C-alpha positions as a Markdown table, in Angstrom:
| # | Residue | x | y | z |
|---|---|---|---|---|
| 1 | Met | 12.2 | 24.7 | 43.3 |
| 2 | Ala | 9.6 | 22.7 | 45.1 |
| 3 | Asn | 7.8 | 21.7 | 41.9 |
| 4 | Arg | 10.9 | 19.8 | 40.9 |
| 5 | His | 10.5 | 17.2 | 43.5 |
| 6 | Arg | 6.7 | 16.7 | 43.1 |
| 7 | Arg | 5.7 | 13.1 | 41.9 |
| 8 | Arg | 4.4 | 12.8 | 38.5 |
| 9 | Lys | 1.2 | 11.0 | 37.9 |
| 10 | Trp | 1.4 | 8.6 | 35.1 |
| 11 | Val | -1.6 | 8.7 | 32.7 |
| 12 | Thr | -2.2 | 5.7 | 30.6 |
| 13 | Glu | -3.9 | 6.5 | 27.3 |
| 14 | Ser | -6.4 | 4.1 | 25.7 |
| 15 | Lys | -5.2 | 2.0 | 22.8 |
| 16 | Lys | -6.0 | 3.6 | 19.5 |
| 17 | Asn | -8.1 | 1.6 | 17.0 |
| 18 | Ser | -6.6 | 0.5 | 13.5 |
| 19 | Ser | -8.0 | 2.4 | 10.5 |
| 20 | Asn | -10.1 | 0.1 | 8.4 |
| 21 | Ala | -9.7 | 2.1 | 5.4 |
| 22 | Ser | -5.9 | 1.8 | 5.6 |
| 23 | Ile | -6.1 | -1.8 | 6.2 |
| 24 | Ala | -8.5 | -2.3 | 3.2 |
| 25 | Val | -6.1 | -0.4 | 0.8 |
| 26 | Ala | -3.1 | -2.2 | 2.1 |
| 27 | Ile | -4.8 | -5.6 | 1.4 |
| 28 | Val | -5.9 | -4.5 | -2.1 |
| 29 | Ser | -2.4 | -3.2 | -2.9 |
| 30 | Ala | -0.9 | -6.4 | -1.5 |
| 31 | Ile | -3.1 | -8.4 | -3.8 |
| 32 | Ala | -1.9 | -6.1 | -6.8 |
| 33 | Ile | 1.7 | -6.8 | -5.9 |
| 34 | Val | 1.1 | -10.6 | -5.7 |
| 35 | Phe | -0.7 | -10.4 | -9.1 |
| 36 | Leu | 2.3 | -8.4 | -10.4 |
| 37 | Ile | 4.7 | -11.1 | -9.4 |
| 38 | Val | 2.6 | -13.8 | -10.8 |
| 39 | Ser | 2.2 | -12.1 | -14.1 |
| 40 | Val | 5.9 | -11.5 | -14.4 |
| 41 | Val | 6.8 | -15.0 | -13.7 |
| 42 | Tyr | 4.2 | -16.3 | -16.0 |
| 43 | Ala | 5.5 | -13.9 | -18.7 |
| 44 | Ile | 9.0 | -15.1 | -18.2 |
| 45 | Glu | 8.1 | -18.7 | -18.5 |
| 46 | Thr | 6.0 | -18.3 | -21.6 |
| 47 | Gly | 8.5 | -16.0 | -23.4 |
| 48 | Gly | 6.4 | -12.8 | -23.0 |
| 49 | Arg | 3.1 | -14.3 | -24.3 |
| 50 | Ile | 0.5 | -13.7 | -21.7 |
| 51 | Pro | -3.2 | -13.8 | -22.3 |
| 52 | Asn | -5.2 | -10.6 | -22.9 |
| 53 | Tyr | -7.3 | -10.9 | -19.8 |
| 54 | Met | -4.1 | -11.0 | -17.6 |
| 55 | Gly | -3.0 | -7.8 | -19.2 |
| 56 | Ala | -6.3 | -6.2 | -18.7 |
| 57 | Leu | -6.5 | -7.3 | -15.2 |
| 58 | Gly | -2.9 | -5.9 | -14.6 |
| 59 | Met | -4.2 | -2.5 | -16.0 |
| 60 | Val | -7.1 | -2.6 | -13.5 |
| 61 | Phe | -4.7 | -3.2 | -10.5 |
| 62 | Phe | -2.3 | -0.6 | -11.8 |
| 63 | Leu | -5.2 | 2.0 | -12.1 |
| 64 | Gly | -6.7 | 0.8 | -8.8 |
| 65 | Thr | -3.6 | 1.6 | -6.8 |
| 66 | Ile | -3.9 | 5.2 | -7.6 |
| 67 | Pro | -7.0 | 5.7 | -5.4 |
| 68 | Cys | -5.4 | 3.4 | -2.9 |
| 69 | Val | -2.5 | 5.8 | -2.5 |
| 70 | Val | -4.8 | 8.7 | -2.1 |
| 71 | Ile | -6.9 | 7.0 | 0.5 |
| 72 | Gly | -3.9 | 5.9 | 2.4 |
| 73 | Arg | -2.4 | 9.4 | 2.4 |
| 74 | Asn | -5.7 | 10.8 | 3.7 |
| 75 | Gln | -5.8 | 8.3 | 6.4 |
| 76 | Phe | -2.2 | 8.8 | 7.3 |
| 77 | Lys | -3.0 | 12.5 | 8.2 |
| 78 | Leu | -5.5 | 11.3 | 10.8 |
| 79 | Gln | -3.9 | 11.1 | 14.2 |
| 80 | Asn | -6.8 | 9.2 | 15.9 |
| 81 | Phe | -5.9 | 5.8 | 14.5 |
| 82 | Asn | -3.0 | 3.4 | 15.1 |
| 83 | Phe | 0.2 | 4.4 | 13.5 |
| 84 | Val | 1.1 | 1.0 | 12.2 |
| 85 | Ser | -2.2 | 0.6 | 10.3 |
| 86 | Arg | -1.8 | 4.0 | 8.9 |
| 87 | Ile | 1.7 | 3.5 | 7.7 |
| 88 | Ala | 0.9 | 0.2 | 6.1 |
| 89 | Gly | -2.1 | 1.9 | 4.3 |
| 90 | Leu | 0.3 | 4.5 | 2.9 |
| 91 | Val | 3.6 | 2.4 | 2.1 |
| 92 | Ile | 2.1 | -0.7 | 0.5 |
| 93 | Pro | 0.0 | 1.2 | -2.1 |
| 94 | Ile | 3.1 | 3.5 | -3.0 |
| 95 | Val | 5.2 | 0.3 | -3.4 |
| 96 | Ala | 2.5 | -1.3 | -5.7 |
| 97 | Leu | 2.1 | 1.9 | -7.7 |
| 98 | Val | 5.8 | 2.2 | -8.3 |
| 99 | Ala | 6.2 | -1.5 | -9.1 |
| 100 | Trp | 3.4 | -1.4 | -11.6 |
| 101 | Gly | 4.7 | 1.9 | -13.1 |
| 102 | Ile | 8.2 | 0.4 | -13.5 |
| 103 | Leu | 6.6 | -2.7 | -15.3 |
| 104 | Tyr | 4.8 | -0.5 | -17.8 |
| 105 | Phe | 7.7 | 1.7 | -18.4 |
| 106 | Phe | 9.9 | -1.2 | -19.3 |
| 107 | Gly | 7.1 | -2.6 | -21.3 |
| 108 | Leu | 6.9 | 0.5 | -23.3 |
| 109 | Val | 10.6 | 0.9 | -23.7 |
| 110 | Phe | 11.6 | -2.7 | -24.4 |
| 111 | Ala | 8.7 | -4.0 | -26.3 |
């Protein structure tokens, strides 16, 4: 019963560092999303006629998001980094991969 009234000592923990790998994959995936939006807007304006280099660059971004998702997942499992950087490194690549996958699916079905 005496332990119940004992004062608790507040221990402050040091601030966790951001994961550089998670931030890097989030930036690469964000660039992929921006390129996706630019290429879709360009394709709408030109009636579906985009240059070959834009299609090739889109494929590079699509295939590049796959290792970004894997790296983001591996970094998310590590508990010694900041949570916000780890969640950004996981969510943004997944969004980019899904968006590129949807674009290619619609391109295959409706083209």
